[in-house]
C-alpha positions in Angstrom: 0.2 0.2 0.4 -0.4 2.3 -1.6 -1.7 0.7 -4.8 -3.9 1.7 -7.6 -5.8 0.2 -10.0 -6.3 2.0 -13.6 -8.8 0.8 -16.2 -7.0 1.0 -20.0 -8.5 0.2 -23.4 -7.6 -0.1 -26.3 -4.3 2.1 -24.6 -6.9 5.0 -23.1 -7.0 5.8 -19.9 -11.0 5.8 -18.5 -10.9 5.0 -14.5 -8.7 4.4 -11.4 -9.4 3.9 -8.0 -6.7 3.2 -5.3 -6.0 1.8 -1.6 -4.1 3.8 0.4 -3.1 4.2 4.4 -5.6 7.1 5.4 -7.3 9.4 2.6 -7.5 12.0 5.4 -4.8 14.4 6.0 -5.4 16.0 9.4 -8.8 13.9 9.9 -11.8 14.6 11.7 -12.3 13.0 15.0 -13.5 9.7 15.1 -11.4 8.9 12.2 -7.8 9.1 13.0 -7.4 5.4 13.0 -9.2 3.7 10.5 -7.5 2.1 8.1 -7.4 1.2 5.0 -9.1 3.9 2.5 -10.5 3.4 -0.9 -9.5 6.5 -2.4 -9.1 8.8 -5.9 -12.2 6.8 -7.7 -12.7 8.2 -10.8 -14.4 7.5 -14.4 -14.1 9.1 -17.4 -17.9 11.0 -18.4 -18.2 8.5 -21.1 -17.6 5.3 -19.3 -19.7 6.7 -16.0 -23.0 3.8 -15.9 -21.1 1.3 -17.7 -20.0 -0.3 -14.6 -16.4 0.5 -14.4 -17.0 2.5 -11.5 -18.2 -0.3 -9.4 -15.2 -2.7 -10.7 -12.7 -0.7 -9.9 -14.3 -0.6 -6.2 -14.3 -4.3 -5.7 -10.5 -4.2 -7.2 -9.7 -2.2 -4.6 -11.9 -3.9 -2.0 -10.4 -7.6 -3.0 -6.6 -6.3 -2.7 -7.5 -4.8 1.3 -9.2 -8.5 1.6 -6.1 -10.1 0.3 -3.9 -7.7 2.7 -5.8 -8.9 5.9 -8.3 -5.9 6.7 -11.7 -7.0 7.9 -12.6 -3.4 7.1 -12.3 -1.0 4.3 -13.0 3.3 4.5 -13.6 5.9 2.2 -15.5 9.4 2.3 -17.4 11.3 -0.2 -20.3 13.6 -1.0 -23.8 12.8 0.7 -25.4 12.3 -3.0 -22.7 9.9 -3.9 -22.6 7.8 -0.8 -26.7 7.3 -1.1 -26.7 6.6 -5.1 -23.2 4.7 -5.3 -21.5 3.2 -2.9 -24.2 2.5 -0.8 -26.0 0.0 -3.2 -22.2 -1.9 -3.2 -22.5 -2.5 0.4 -21.0 0.8 1.9 -22.3 1.8 5.3 -22.7 5.0 6.5 -20.5 5.6 10.0 -20.2 9.1 10.3 -21.4 12.6 8.3 -18.9 15.3 9.3 -17.2 18.6 7.7 -13.8 18.1 6.0 -11.8 21.1 4.0 -15.0 23.4 4.2 -17.5 20.4 2.9 -19.8 18.5 4.1 -18.9 14.4 3.9 -20.2 10.8 4.4 -17.6 8.8 5.9 -18.3 5.0 5.1 -17.0 1.7 5.8 -17.7 -1.9 4.3 -16.9 -5.1 5.6 -14.5 -7.4 3.8 -15.6 -10.8 4.1 -13.0 -13.8 4.4 
């Protein structure tokens, strides 16, 4: 760790996601000891809603599981938390202010 997954199709980069130790420098209270984190999930606009985002998230989840981590964490905006991550089994554990924005901290228990 850290490690990143990059989705490449015919030489074109269409998305990425990373596994990092902690994704919130100067973390809000209650998140200081949470490790590791899903970070930097991005899919280009033309590849959104194709399943690429969830596939990248699953790749990072599997990497964390193989490394022996029982849980994985992330932070995101409230809408993305509900529409993108919750359907994949992520659960909200904290809503807080971070870098001037409302964010949702989520966790996913990884099955062994």
